[in-house]
N, CA, C and O atoms as a GROMACS GRO file, in nm:
protein
  648
    1MET      N    1   1.874   3.442  -3.056
    1MET     CA    2   1.934   3.457  -3.154
    1MET      C    3   1.981   3.614  -3.086
    1MET      O    4   1.893   3.691  -3.047
    2SER      N    5   2.103   3.644  -3.079
    2SER     CA    6   2.174   3.766  -3.045
    2SER      C    7   2.163   3.920  -3.090
    2SER      O    8   2.175   3.930  -3.212
    3THR      N    9   2.150   4.008  -3.042
    3THR     CA   10   2.114   4.123  -3.118
    3THR      C   11   2.225   4.200  -3.096
    3THR      O   12   2.329   4.144  -3.063
    4THR      N   13   2.221   4.375  -3.116
    4THR     CA   14   2.333   4.448  -3.139
    4THR      C   15   2.288   4.542  -2.988
    4THR      O   16   2.168   4.566  -2.991
    5ILE      N   17   2.336   4.580  -2.902
    5ILE     CA   18   2.327   4.592  -2.770
    5ILE      C   19   2.268   4.718  -2.780
    5ILE      O   20   2.294   4.758  -2.894
    6ASN      N   21   2.205   4.800  -2.722
    6ASN     CA   22   2.138   4.906  -2.683
    6ASN      C   23   2.086   4.928  -2.568
    6ASN      O   24   2.069   4.831  -2.494
    7ASP      N   25   2.053   5.036  -2.532
    7ASP     CA   26   2.016   5.084  -2.372
    7ASP      C   27   1.896   4.987  -2.368
    7ASP      O   28   1.899   4.899  -2.282
    8LYS      N   29   1.773   4.996  -2.466
    8LYS     CA   30   1.643   4.902  -2.380
    8LYS      C   31   1.628   4.795  -2.395
    8LYS      O   32   1.522   4.741  -2.365
    9ASP      N   33   1.728   4.733  -2.445
    9ASP     CA   34   1.773   4.562  -2.446
    9ASP      C   35   1.821   4.531  -2.329
    9ASP      O   36   1.763   4.461  -2.246
   10PHE      N   37   1.974   4.602  -2.311
   10PHE     CA   38   2.028   4.550  -2.158
   10PHE      C   39   1.942   4.564  -2.076
   10PHE      O   40   1.925   4.476  -1.991
   11LYS      N   41   1.850   4.698  -2.079
   11LYS     CA   42   1.777   4.711  -1.972
   11LYS      C   43   1.632   4.618  -1.930
   11LYS      O   44   1.550   4.604  -1.840
   12LEU      N   45   1.660   4.578  -2.032
   12LEU     CA   46   1.556   4.397  -2.041
   12LEU      C   47   1.623   4.282  -2.018
   12LEU      O   48   1.573   4.182  -1.966
   13ALA      N   49   1.733   4.293  -2.054
   13ALA     CA   50   1.803   4.140  -2.006
   13ALA      C   51   1.868   4.202  -1.830
   13ALA      O   52   1.919   4.106  -1.771
   14MET      N   53   1.871   4.274  -1.785
   14MET     CA   54   1.885   4.316  -1.652
   14MET      C   55   1.839   4.248  -1.544
   14MET      O   56   1.873   4.180  -1.448
   15SER      N   57   1.670   4.332  -1.646
   15SER     CA   58   1.515   4.332  -1.536
   15SER      C   59   1.525   4.187  -1.549
   15SER      O   60   1.520   4.172  -1.426
   16LYS      N   61   1.533   4.080  -1.586
   16LYS     CA   62   1.540   3.959  -1.601
   16LYS      C   63   1.614   3.899  -1.478
   16LYS      O   64   1.586   3.782  -1.449
   17PHE      N   65   1.705   3.966  -1.402
   17PHE     CA   66   1.781   3.889  -1.304
   17PHE      C   67   1.742   3.913  -1.199
   17PHE      O   68   1.786   4.024  -1.172
   18PRO      N   69   1.645   3.851  -1.065
   18PRO     CA   70   1.603   3.943  -0.982
   18PRO      C   71   1.736   3.984  -0.856
   18PRO      O   72   1.850   3.940  -0.843
   19SER      N   73   1.706   4.021  -0.828
   19SER     CA   74   1.820   4.122  -0.713
   19SER      C   75   1.758   4.186  -0.532
   19SER      O   76   1.655   4.248  -0.509
   20GLY      N   77   1.839   4.151  -0.456
   20GLY     CA   78   1.770   4.230  -0.381
   20GLY      C   79   1.788   4.310  -0.343
   20GLY      O   80   1.911   4.315  -0.349
   21VAL      N   81   1.732   4.458  -0.265
   21VAL     CA   82   1.755   4.579  -0.281
   21VAL      C   83   1.790   4.640  -0.147
   21VAL      O   84   1.760   4.591  -0.039
   22VAL      N   85   1.879   4.790  -0.173
   22VAL     CA   86   1.921   4.830  -0.020
   22VAL      C   87   1.886   4.932  -0.029
   22VAL      O   88   1.802   4.955  -0.116
   23ILE      N   89   1.919   5.009   0.031
   23ILE     CA   90   1.933   5.180   0.061
   23ILE      C   91   2.086   5.214   0.127
   23ILE      O   92   2.085   5.247   0.246
   24ALA      N   93   2.172   5.210   0.083
   24ALA     CA   94   2.308   5.277   0.123
   24ALA      C   95   2.283   5.390   0.130
   24ALA      O   96   2.235   5.457   0.039
   25THR      N   97   2.337   5.459   0.334
   25THR     CA   98   2.363   5.612   0.364
   25THR      C   99   2.520   5.623   0.402
   25THR      O  100   2.608   5.539   0.385
   26THR      N  101   2.525   5.737   0.455
   26THR     CA  102   2.602   5.797   0.466
   26THR      C  103   2.613   5.956   0.522
   26THR      O  104   2.553   6.024   0.438
   27ILE      N  105   2.656   6.028   0.610
   27ILE     CA  106   2.672   6.168   0.633
   27ILE      C  107   2.754   6.245   0.548
   27ILE      O  108   2.856   6.191   0.504
   28ASN      N  109   2.730   6.358   0.519
   28ASN     CA  110   2.842   6.450   0.418
   28ASN      C  111   2.927   6.498   0.481
   28ASN      O  112   2.940   6.449   0.593
   29ASN      N  113   3.007   6.596   0.449
   29ASN     CA  114   3.138   6.691   0.524
   29ASN      C  115   3.016   6.736   0.643
   29ASN      O  116   3.027   6.701   0.760
   30GLU      N  117   2.905   6.815   0.596
   30GLU     CA  118   2.794   6.893   0.623
   30GLU      C  119   2.757   6.791   0.786
   30GLU      O  120   2.728   6.860   0.883
   31ASN      N  121   2.758   6.690   0.800
   31ASN     CA  122   2.704   6.626   0.886
   31ASN      C  123   2.551   6.586   0.821
   31ASN      O  124   2.475   6.544   0.909
   32ASN      N  125   2.488   6.592   0.673
   32ASN     CA  126   2.389   6.617   0.659
   32ASN      C  127   2.387   6.439   0.610
   32ASN      O  128   2.490   6.392   0.562
   33ARG      N  129   2.226   6.322   0.633
   33ARG     CA  130   2.223   6.235   0.650
   33ARG      C  131   2.240   6.224   0.479
   33ARG      O  132   2.207   6.332   0.430
   34GLN      N  133   2.287   6.114   0.361
   34GLN     CA  134   2.272   6.124   0.236
   34GLN      C  135   2.244   5.966   0.177
   34GLN      O  136   2.309   5.871   0.220
   35GLY      N  137   2.156   5.954   0.091
   35GLY     CA  138   2.150   5.756   0.096
   35GLY      C  139   2.094   5.750  -0.073
   35GLY      O  140   2.067   5.850  -0.138
   36PHE      N  141   2.082   5.585  -0.132
   36PHE     CA  142   2.041   5.559  -0.243
   36PHE      C  143   1.967   5.416  -0.246
   36PHE      O  144   1.971   5.326  -0.163
   37THR      N  145   1.913   5.422  -0.342
   37THR     CA  146   1.829   5.289  -0.284
   37THR      C  147   1.942   5.260  -0.449
   37THR      O  148   1.974   5.329  -0.546
   38ALA      N  149   1.970   5.108  -0.399
   38ALA     CA  150   2.012   5.022  -0.559
   38ALA      C  151   2.001   4.868  -0.492
   38ALA      O  152   1.996   4.834  -0.374
   39SER      N  153   1.998   4.784  -0.630
   39SER     CA  154   2.007   4.672  -0.649
   39SER      C  155   2.125   4.620  -0.677
   39SER      O  156   2.150   4.502  -0.652
   40ALA      N  157   2.238   4.725  -0.750
   40ALA     CA  158   2.319   4.604  -0.749
   40ALA      C  159   2.426   4.626  -0.608
   40ALA      O  160   2.487   4.720  -0.559
   41PHE      N  161   2.414   4.526  -0.587
   41PHE     CA  162   2.488   4.470  -0.438
   41PHE      C  163   2.554   4.346  -0.414
   41PHE      O  164   2.509   4.268  -0.498
   42SER      N  165   2.664   4.270  -0.320
   42SER     CA  166   2.675   4.176  -0.320
   42SER      C  167   2.788   4.159  -0.264
   42SER      O  168   2.895   4.217  -0.282
   43SER      N  169   2.753   4.057  -0.181
   43SER     CA  170   2.896   4.063  -0.055
   43SER      C  171   3.044   3.993  -0.208
   43SER      O  172   3.035   3.941  -0.320
   44LEU      N  173   3.159   4.040  -0.114
   44LEU     CA  174   3.272   4.037  -0.224
   44LEU      C  175   3.382   3.943  -0.157
   44LEU      O  176   3.434   3.855  -0.225
   45SER      N  177   3.407   3.957  -0.062
   45SER     CA  178   3.493   3.905   0.044
   45SER      C  179   3.473   3.818   0.187
   45SER      O  180   3.433   3.895   0.273
   46LEU      N  181   3.490   3.674   0.242
   46LEU     CA  182   3.454   3.692   0.390
   46LEU      C  183   3.549   3.734   0.454
   46LEU      O  184   3.522   3.794   0.558
   47GLU      N  185   3.714   3.714   0.409
   47GLU     CA  186   3.823   3.797   0.505
   47GLU      C  187   3.920   3.870   0.393
   47GLU      O  188   3.984   3.815   0.303
   48PRO      N  189   3.913   3.987   0.420
   48PRO     CA  190   3.791   4.034   0.559
   48PRO      C  191   3.658   4.052   0.480
   48PRO      O  192   3.649   4.046   0.357
   49PRO      N  193   3.537   4.077   0.583
   49PRO     CA  194   3.410   4.049   0.547
   49PRO      C  195   3.413   4.194   0.455
   49PRO      O  196   3.441   4.304   0.501
   50LEU      N  197   3.373   4.161   0.303
   50LEU     CA  198   3.401   4.292   0.189
   50LEU      C  199   3.249   4.228   0.156
   50LEU      O  200   3.194   4.119   0.168
   51ILE      N  201   3.206   4.400   0.094
   51ILE     CA  202   3.033   4.448   0.009
   51ILE      C  203   3.099   4.491  -0.080
   51ILE      O  204   3.220   4.505  -0.064
   52LEU      N  205   3.022   4.528  -0.220
   52LEU     CA  206   3.046   4.578  -0.265
   52LEU      C  207   2.810   4.656  -0.312
   52LEU      O  208   2.705   4.593  -0.313
   53VAL      N  209   2.835   4.771  -0.333
   53VAL     CA  210   2.705   4.834  -0.392
   53VAL      C  211   2.796   4.916  -0.511
   53VAL      O  212   2.915   4.944  -0.508
   54CYS      N  213   2.667   4.951  -0.643
   54CYS     CA  214   2.746   5.101  -0.717
   54CYS      C  215   2.664   5.145  -0.698
   54CYS      O  216   2.558   5.097  -0.657
   55LEU      N  217   2.697   5.281  -0.729
   55LEU     CA  218   2.596   5.417  -0.715
   55LEU      C  219   2.582   5.502  -0.828
   55LEU      O  220   2.693   5.546  -0.857
   56ALA      N  221   2.492   5.544  -0.904
   56ALA     CA  222   2.514   5.626  -1.010
   56ALA      C  223   2.614   5.779  -1.033
   56ALA      O  224   2.600   5.882  -0.968
   57ASN      N  225   2.683   5.762  -1.110
   57ASN     CA  226   2.745   5.910  -1.055
   57ASN      C  227   2.667   6.033  -1.080
   57ASN      O  228   2.692   6.144  -1.035
   58SER      N  229   2.539   5.992  -1.182
   58SER     CA  230   2.444   6.127  -1.195
   58SER      C  231   2.331   6.144  -1.051
   58SER      O  232   2.224   6.204  -1.041
   59ALA      N  233   2.450   6.020  -0.901
   59ALA     CA  234   2.285   6.055  -0.809
   59ALA      C  235   2.299   6.173  -0.746
   59ALA      O  236   2.407   6.231  -0.757
   60ASP      N  237   2.199   6.228  -0.672
   60ASP     CA  238   2.215   6.392  -0.558
   60ASP      C  239   2.345   6.360  -0.443
   60ASP      O  240   2.424   6.440  -0.394
   61CYS      N  241   2.334   6.216  -0.424
   61CYS     CA  242   2.430   6.216  -0.293
   61CYS      C  243   2.582   6.133  -0.390
   61CYS      O  244   2.631   6.028  -0.348
   62PHE      N  245   2.613   6.175  -0.467
   62PHE     CA  246   2.749   6.103  -0.536
   62PHE      C  247   2.820   6.162  -0.453
   62PHE      O  248   2.891   6.087  -0.387
   63ASN      N  249   2.830   6.310  -0.423
   63ASN     CA  250   2.978   6.349  -0.355
   63ASN      C  251   2.988   6.340  -0.201
   63ASN      O  252   3.093   6.351  -0.138
   64ALA      N  253   2.862   6.319  -0.146
   64ALA     CA  254   2.866   6.289   0.007
   64ALA      C  255   2.938   6.138   0.000
   64ALA      O  256   3.012   6.110   0.094
   65PHE      N  257   2.919   6.028  -0.116
   65PHE     CA  258   3.015   5.900  -0.093
   65PHE      C  259   3.097   5.890  -0.221
   65PHE      O  260   3.094   5.786  -0.287
   66SER      N  261   3.174   5.999  -0.261
   66SER     CA  262   3.267   5.974  -0.357
   66SER      C  263   3.405   6.079  -0.222
   66SER      O  264   3.528   6.082  -0.236
   67THR      N  265   3.335   6.138  -0.125
   67THR     CA  266   3.412   6.198   0.000
   67THR      C  267   3.428   6.085   0.103
   67THR      O  268   3.544   6.080   0.145
   68THR      N  269   3.336   5.981   0.163
   68THR     CA  270   3.294   5.988   0.262
   68THR      C  271   3.378   5.844   0.293
   68THR      O  272   3.370   5.748   0.217
   69LYS      N  273   3.457   5.844   0.414
   69LYS     CA  274   3.489   5.778   0.474
   69LYS      C  275   3.426   5.586   0.511
   69LYS      O  276   3.491   5.482   0.497
   70LYS      N  277   3.295   5.603   0.553
   70LYS     CA  278   3.247   5.503   0.614
   70LYS      C  279   3.119   5.552   0.539
   70LYS      O  280   3.094   5.667   0.501
   71PHE      N  281   3.014   5.396   0.521
   71PHE     CA  282   2.910   5.450   0.468
   71PHE      C  283   2.816   5.274   0.522
   71PHE      O  284   2.873   5.168   0.550
   72ALA      N  285   2.662   5.300   0.518
   72ALA     CA  286   2.599   5.163   0.595
   72ALA      C  287   2.555   5.153   0.452
   72ALA      O  288   2.559   5.243   0.367
   73VAL      N  289   2.506   5.010   0.437
   73VAL     CA  290   2.391   4.912   0.371
   73VAL      C  291   2.307   4.860   0.411
   73VAL      O  292   2.331   4.774   0.495
   74ASN      N  293   2.200   4.880   0.381
   74ASN     CA  294   2.073   4.838   0.485
   74ASN      C  295   1.976   4.786   0.361
   74ASN      O  296   1.909   4.839   0.272
   75ILE      N  297   2.007   4.652   0.406
   75ILE     CA  298   1.945   4.449   0.323
   75ILE      C  299   1.791   4.556   0.326
   75ILE      O  300   1.780   4.626   0.427
   76LEU      N  301   1.670   4.567   0.209
   76LEU     CA  302   1.569   4.551   0.256
   76LEU      C  303   1.449   4.494   0.226
   76LEU      O  304   1.419   4.485   0.107
   77GLY      N  305   1.318   4.422   0.371
   77GLY     CA  306   1.272   4.362   0.365
   77GLY      C  307   1.131   4.427   0.275
   77GLY      O  308   1.138   4.529   0.207
   78LYS      N  309   0.981   4.326   0.296
   78LYS     CA  310   0.912   4.343   0.244
   78LYS      C  311   0.852   4.528   0.296
   78LYS      O  312   0.815   4.608   0.209
   79GLU      N  313   0.854   4.564   0.443
   79GLU     CA  314   0.813   4.630   0.483
   79GLU      C  315   0.855   4.805   0.424
   79GLU      O  316   0.790   4.908   0.442
   80GLN      N  317   0.951   4.792   0.370
   80GLN     CA  318   1.040   4.900   0.345
   80GLN      C  319   1.037   4.928   0.220
   80GLN      O  320   1.111   5.024   0.197
   81GLU      N  321   0.975   4.880   0.111
   81GLU     CA  322   0.945   4.917  -0.042
   81GLU      C  323   0.923   5.041  -0.080
   81GLU      O  324   0.961   5.080  -0.191
   82ASP      N  325   0.836   5.144   0.033
   82ASP     CA  326   0.813   5.236  -0.029
   82ASP      C  327   0.918   5.338   0.028
   82ASP      O  328   0.930   5.452  -0.017
   83LEU      N  329   1.012   5.277   0.155
   83LEU     CA  330   1.138   5.394   0.156
   83LEU      C  331   1.243   5.328   0.029
   83LEU      O  332   1.343   5.400   0.031
   84ALA      N  333   1.254   5.260  -0.042
   84ALA     CA  334   1.286   5.210  -0.134
   84ALA      C  335   1.302   5.307  -0.240
   84ALA      O  336   1.413   5.343  -0.281
   85MET      N  337   1.129   5.373  -0.309
   85MET     CA  338   1.084   5.376  -0.441
   85MET      C  339   1.165   5.569  -0.400
   85MET      O  340   1.214   5.645  -0.484
   86LYS      N  341   1.146   5.603  -0.203
   86LYS     CA  342   1.166   5.765  -0.195
   86LYS      C  343   1.337   5.793  -0.250
   86LYS      O  344   1.396   5.860  -0.334
   87PHE      N  345   1.376   5.670  -0.114
   87PHE     CA  346   1.559   5.685  -0.196
   87PHE      C  347   1.564   5.707  -0.329
   87PHE      O  348   1.632   5.801  -0.370
   88ALA      N  349   1.493   5.625  -0.420
   88ALA     CA  350   1.504   5.630  -0.607
   88ALA      C  351   1.506   5.785  -0.665
   88ALA      O  352   1.559   5.807  -0.774
   89THR      N  353   1.461   5.867  -0.606
   89THR     CA  354   1.355   5.937  -0.648
   89THR      C  355   1.446   6.130  -0.600
   89THR      O  356   1.431   6.192  -0.495
   90LYS      N  357   1.530   6.173  -0.725
   90LYS     CA  358   1.616   6.284  -0.726
   90LYS      C  359   1.502   6.362  -0.670
   90LYS      O  360   1.384   6.332  -0.650
   91GLY      N  361   1.615   6.534  -0.640
   91GLY     CA  362   1.568   6.639  -0.598
   91GLY      C  363   1.485   6.597  -0.466
   91GLY      O  364   1.386   6.670  -0.452
   92ILE      N  365   1.498   6.502  -0.367
   92ILE     CA  366   1.396   6.521  -0.275
   92ILE      C  367   1.454   6.557  -0.151
   92ILE      O  368   1.543   6.642  -0.155
   93GLU      N  369   1.411   6.492  -0.003
   93GLU     CA  370   1.439   6.506   0.118
   93GLU      C  371   1.441   6.353   0.130
   93GLU      O  372   1.325   6.330   0.096
   94LYS      N  373   1.490   6.242   0.154
   94LYS     CA  374   1.484   6.131   0.123
   94LYS      C  375   1.502   6.110   0.305
   94LYS      O  376   1.500   5.990   0.331
   95PHE      N  377   1.512   6.167   0.387
   95PHE     CA  378   1.503   6.131   0.556
   95PHE      C  379   1.387   6.182   0.588
   95PHE      O  380   1.355   6.154   0.703
   96SER      N  381   1.320   6.239   0.538
   96SER     CA  382   1.181   6.315   0.582
   96SER      C  383   1.122   6.208   0.635
   96SER      O  384   1.170   6.103   0.593
   97ASP      N  385   1.008   6.194   0.736
   97ASP     CA  386   0.926   6.164   0.775
   97ASP      C  387   0.975   5.986   0.758
   97ASP      O  388   0.903   5.907   0.698
   98GLY      N  389   1.099   5.948   0.817
   98GLY     CA  390   1.176   5.852   0.823
   98GLY      C  391   1.174   5.766   0.946
   98GLY      O  392   1.118   5.830   1.036
   99ASP      N  393   1.203   5.674   0.977
   99ASP     CA  394   1.239   5.628   1.141
   99ASP      C  395   1.371   5.583   1.118
   99ASP      O  396   1.371   5.464   1.084
  100PHE      N  397   1.472   5.629   1.124
  100PHE     CA  398   1.633   5.602   1.132
  100PHE      C  399   1.701   5.620   1.337
  100PHE      O  400   1.707   5.706   1.426
  101ASP      N  401   1.740   5.465   1.310
  101ASP     CA  402   1.824   5.488   1.454
  101ASP      C  403   1.961   5.526   1.350
  101ASP      O  404   1.971   5.541   1.228
  102THR      N  405   2.068   5.533   1.480
  102THR     CA  406   2.229   5.603   1.460
  102THR      C  407   2.257   5.460   1.498
  102THR      O  408   2.196   5.401   1.587
  103GLY      N  409   2.368   5.401   1.415
  103GLY     CA  410   2.445   5.297   1.378
  103GLY      C  411   2.529   5.335   1.527
  103GLY      O  412   2.505   5.388   1.636
  104SER      N  413   2.646   5.267   1.450
  104SER     CA  414   2.794   5.211   1.573
  104SER      C  415   2.924   5.306   1.494
  104SER      O  416   3.041   5.329   1.524
  105HIS      N  417   2.841   5.341   1.388
  105HIS     CA  418   2.954   5.456   1.303
  105HIS      C  419   2.890   5.564   1.250
  105HIS      O  420   2.900   5.621   1.141
  106GLY      N  421   2.800   5.588   1.380
  106GLY     CA  422   2.718   5.698   1.325
  106GLY      C  423   2.672   5.755   1.235
  106GLY      O  424   2.668   5.877   1.217
  107LEU      N  425   2.606   5.618   1.127
  107LEU     CA  426   2.560   5.638   1.034
  107LEU      C  427   2.380   5.580   1.056
  107LEU      O  428   2.350   5.499   1.145
  108PRO      N  429   2.277   5.638   0.958
  108PRO     CA  430   2.168   5.645   0.922
  108PRO      C  431   2.161   5.471   0.889
  108PRO      O  432   2.230   5.410   0.806
  109ILE      N  433   2.053   5.413   0.982
  109ILE     CA  434   2.030   5.287   0.956
  109ILE      C  435   1.890   5.312   1.035
  109ILE      O  436   1.836   5.382   1.122
  110ILE      N  437   1.863   5.170   0.914
  110ILE     CA  438   1.680   5.150   0.882
  110ILE      C  439   1.648   5.052   1.019
  110ILE      O  440   1.734   4.975   1.061
  111PRO      N  441   1.495   5.065   1.092
  111PRO     CA  442   1.534   4.948   1.183
  111PRO      C  443   1.455   4.890   1.141
  111PRO      O  444   1.354   4.927   1.080
  112ASP      N  445   1.504   4.750   1.178
  112ASP     CA  446   1.360   4.619   1.106
  112ASP      C  447   1.348   4.583   0.956
  112ASP      O  448   1.253   4.547   0.888
  113CYS      N  449   1.524   4.613   0.918
  113CYS     CA  450   1.541   4.584   0.771
  113CYS      C  451   1.586   4.464   0.818
  113CYS      O  452   1.576   4.430   0.936
  114VAL      N  453   1.658   4.368   0.691
  114VAL     CA  454   1.664   4.260   0.694
  114VAL      C  455   1.831   4.245   0.809
  114VAL      O  456   1.857   4.198   0.919
  115ALA      N  457   1.911   4.322   0.692
  115ALA     CA  458   2.027   4.318   0.794
  115ALA      C  459   2.121   4.438   0.736
  115ALA      O  460   2.122   4.478   0.620
  116SER      N  461   2.197   4.483   0.837
  116SER     CA  462   2.245   4.644   0.814
  116SER      C  463   2.372   4.601   0.782
  116SER      O  464   2.385   4.480   0.800
  117LEU      N  465   2.472   4.659   0.739
  117LEU     CA  466   2.646   4.660   0.722
  117LEU      C  467   2.657   4.751   0.759
  117LEU      O  468   2.578   4.837   0.718
  118GLU      N  469   2.745   4.785   0.847
  118GLU     CA  470   2.840   4.956   0.825
  118GLU      C  471   2.955   4.909   0.792
  118GLU      O  472   2.998   4.797   0.820
  119CYS      N  473   3.020   5.008   0.721
  119CYS     CA  474   3.125   4.983   0.683
  119CYS      C  475   3.194   5.081   0.650
  119CYS      O  476   3.144   5.187   0.612
  120ASP      N  477   3.359   5.052   0.663
  120ASP     CA  478   3.423   5.138   0.646
  120ASP      C  479   3.556   5.137   0.491
  120ASP      O  480   3.642   5.052   0.470
  121VAL      N  481   3.521   5.273   0.403
  121VAL     CA  482   3.529   5.260   0.273
  121VAL      C  483   3.657   5.181   0.240
  121VAL      O  484   3.741   5.225   0.318
  122LYS      N  485   3.737   5.049   0.133
  122LYS     CA  486   3.782   4.972   0.147
  122LYS      C  487   3.845   5.085  -0.014
  122LYS      O  488   3.939   5.164  -0.025
  123ASN      N  489   3.753   5.045  -0.100
  123ASN     CA  490   3.807   5.111  -0.235
  123ASN      C  491   3.742   5.187  -0.315
  123ASN      O  492   3.650   5.242  -0.255
  124THR      N  493   3.748   5.215  -0.424
  124THR     CA  494   3.634   5.261  -0.506
  124THR      C  495   3.661   5.256  -0.623
  124THR      O  496   3.775   5.297  -0.646
  125PHE      N  497   3.592   5.214  -0.735
  125PHE     CA  498   3.666   5.205  -0.869
  125PHE      C  499   3.555   5.246  -0.958
  125PHE      O  500   3.439   5.261  -0.918
  126ASP      N  501   3.594   5.264  -1.078
  126ASP     CA  502   3.509   5.309  -1.175
  126ASP      C  503   3.437   5.263  -1.198
  126ASP      O  504   3.404   5.211  -1.091
  127GLY      N  505   3.317   5.209  -1.324
  127GLY     CA  506   3.234   5.182  -1.327
  127GLY      C  507   3.120   5.207  -1.462
  127GLY      O  508   3.008   5.166  -1.493
  128GLY      N  509   3.213   5.291  -1.511
  128GLY     CA  510   3.064   5.353  -1.691
  128GLY      C  511   3.055   5.466  -1.574
  128GLY      O  512   3.138   5.519  -1.501
  129ASP      N  513   2.908   5.475  -1.594
  129ASP     CA  514   2.857   5.516  -1.544
  129ASP      C  515   2.790   5.510  -1.414
  129ASP      O  516   2.696   5.588  -1.396
  130HIS      N  517   2.819   5.439  -1.333
  130HIS     CA  518   2.850   5.429  -1.179
  130HIS      C  519   2.998   5.425  -1.102
  130HIS      O  520   3.089   5.377  -1.169
  131THR      N  521   3.022   5.460  -1.000
  131THR     CA  522   3.097   5.402  -0.879
  131THR      C  523   3.070   5.293  -0.786
  131THR      O  524   2.970   5.284  -0.714
  132ILE      N  525   3.161   5.216  -0.793
  132ILE     CA  526   3.200   5.085  -0.736
  132ILE      C  527   3.236   5.128  -0.600
  132ILE      O  528   3.347   5.178  -0.580
  133LEU      N  529   3.131   5.108  -0.482
  133LEU     CA  530   3.191   5.081  -0.343
  133LEU      C  531   3.171   5.002  -0.314
  133LEU      O  532   3.072   4.930  -0.304
  134VAL      N  533   3.355   5.001  -0.274
  134VAL     CA  534   3.387   4.818  -0.185
  134VAL      C  535   3.403   4.906   0.017
  134VAL      O  536   3.452   5.012   0.057
  135GLY      N  537   3.351   4.819   0.069
  135GLY     CA  538   3.327   4.829   0.206
  135GLY      C  539   3.391   4.748   0.280
  135GLY      O  540   3.360   4.640   0.229
  136GLU      N  541   3.473   4.720   0.383
  136GLU     CA  542   3.511   4.621   0.497
  136GLU      C  543   3.392   4.684   0.604
  136GLU      O  544   3.367   4.798   0.642
  137VAL      N  545   3.330   4.544   0.634
  137VAL     CA  546   3.234   4.589   0.742
  137VAL      C  547   3.273   4.553   0.851
  137VAL      O  548   3.340   4.452   0.874
  138LYS      N  549   3.219   4.668   0.959
  138LYS     CA  550   3.289   4.698   1.096
  138LYS      C  551   3.183   4.635   1.176
  138LYS      O  552   3.220   4.554   1.261
  139PHE      N  553   3.059   4.659   1.163
  139PHE     CA  554   2.953   4.609   1.235
  139PHE      C  555   2.820   4.579   1.157
  139PHE      O  556   2.769   4.638   1.062
  140LEU      N  557   2.775   4.457   1.235
  140LEU     CA  558   2.606   4.423   1.139
  140LEU      C  559   2.534   4.408   1.270
  140LEU      O  560   2.561   4.382   1.387
  141SER      N  561   2.400   4.446   1.177
  141SER     CA  562   2.287   4.337   1.284
  141SER      C  563   2.177   4.260   1.123
  141SER      O  564   2.163   4.288   1.004
  142VAL      N  565   2.133   4.172   1.206
  142VAL     CA  566   2.024   4.097   1.130
  142VAL      C  567   1.898   4.091   1.213
  142VAL      O  568   1.884   4.065   1.332
  143ASN      N  569   1.777   4.136   1.082
  143ASN     CA  570   1.680   4.104   1.207
  143ASN      C  571   1.564   3.953   1.113
  143ASN      O  572   1.568   3.948   0.990
  144ASP      N  573   1.493   3.872   1.177
  144ASP     CA  574   1.398   3.840   1.115
  144ASP      C  575   1.318   3.875   1.034
  144ASP      O  576   1.198   3.878   1.064
  145VAL      N  577   1.375   3.920   0.881
  145VAL     CA  578   1.255   3.978   0.836
  145VAL      C  579   1.279   3.912   0.668
  145VAL      O  580   1.382   3.924   0.602
  146GLN      N  581   1.164   3.849   0.631
  146GLN     CA  582   1.158   3.836   0.443
  146GLN      C  583   1.246   3.943   0.346
  146GLN      O  584   1.197   4.053   0.323
  147ALA      N  585   1.338   3.916   0.306
  147ALA     CA  586   1.454   4.046   0.255
  147ALA      C  587   1.263   4.067   0.058
  147ALA      O  588   1.172   3.987   0.033
  148THR      N  589   1.295   4.199  -0.012
  148THR     CA  590   1.201   4.185  -0.065
  148THR      C  591   1.303   4.227  -0.194
  148THR      O  592   1.398   4.296  -0.158
  149ILE      N  593   1.298   4.192  -0.364
  149ILE     CA  594   1.344   4.220  -0.418
  149ILE      C  595   1.348   4.261  -0.566
  149ILE      O  596   1.247   4.227  -0.626
  150TRP      N  597   1.430   4.319  -0.631
  150TRP     CA  598   1.327   4.368  -0.775
  150TRP      C  599   1.420   4.265  -0.842
  150TRP      O  600   1.534   4.220  -0.836
  151HIS      N  601   1.222   4.250  -0.955
  151HIS     CA  602   1.250   4.141  -1.074
  151HIS      C  603   1.150   4.167  -1.187
  151HIS      O  604   1.047   4.100  -1.177
  152GLN      N  605   1.158   4.256  -1.302
  152GLN     CA  606   1.117   4.273  -1.389
  152GLN      C  607   1.025   4.380  -1.388
  152GLN      O  608   0.913   4.384  -1.439
  153GLY      N  609   1.106   4.498  -1.299
  153GLY     CA  610   1.074   4.673  -1.277
  153GLY      C  611   0.962   4.635  -1.157
  153GLY      O  612   0.879   4.721  -1.127
  154SER      N  613   0.960   4.508  -1.091
  154SER     CA  614   0.866   4.559  -0.968
  154SER      C  615   0.903   4.458  -0.867
  154SER      O  616   0.949   4.349  -0.902
  155PHE      N  617   0.880   4.492  -0.723
  155PHE     CA  618   0.912   4.447  -0.632
  155PHE      C  619   0.799   4.290  -0.549
  155PHE      O  620   0.678   4.293  -0.527
  156ASN      N  621   0.879   4.192  -0.526
  156ASN     CA  622   0.839   4.035  -0.516
  156ASN      C  623   0.901   4.002  -0.407
  156ASN      O  624   0.973   4.097  -0.377
  157THR      N  625   0.913   3.898  -0.315
  157THR     CA  626   0.929   3.838  -0.262
  157THR      C  627   0.944   3.681  -0.260
  157THR      O  628   0.851   3.605  -0.286
  158LEU      N  629   1.054   3.646  -0.230
  158LEU     CA  630   1.034   3.466  -0.285
  158LEU      C  631   0.953   3.373  -0.207
  158LEU      O  632   0.929   3.407  -0.091
  159ALA      N  633   0.908   3.266  -0.248
  159ALA     CA  634   0.825   3.169  -0.192
  159ALA      C  635   0.864   3.133  -0.072
  159ALA      O  636   0.987   3.122  -0.063
  160GLU      N  637   0.790   3.105   0.050
  160GLU     CA  638   0.823   3.038   0.126
  160GLU      C  639   0.950   2.891   0.110
  160GLU      O  640   0.950   2.847  -0.005
  161LYS      N  641   1.032   2.830   0.188
  161LYS     CA  642   1.077   2.724   0.155
  161LYS      C  643   0.950   2.579   0.206
  161LYS      O  644   0.915   2.588   0.324
  162LYS      N  645   0.896   2.475   0.138
  162LYS     CA  646   0.828   2.379   0.251
  162LYS      C  647   0.896   2.271   0.234
  162LYS      O  648   0.873   2.172   0.304
   0.00000   0.00000   0.00000
């Protein structure tokens, strides 16, 4: 049975859809590292290689990502779940106590994550209370690590194929 849309029911419906978890990173105009956790991430095109990630307009790092020409997306594994929660928290220093490499674009990259995608900003779009960042992938690295997923309000992993 359908119901009228409200925030609570919409969030519940969306929580039923499992999604990967990423941390997007960039460097702001003052050369400070900025980042956020997202589950709204997707590949978009193969030619050229495009991805999209959605950033809350209320995020602490919104201005940095609104003005940047490049960003990275790190697809997280089970070992990065605590880091995902840290980058999802407002008002804290997200890069303290973190082990980050510097990628080919000079951006913070999470070592030993599932994959890191370093992108040039191709476009941005209004998405209601979020901004959709479209990036053209220029550099990438892939590791043999099991991805973590977000489903019904908690982290999970997929069962291994038999």
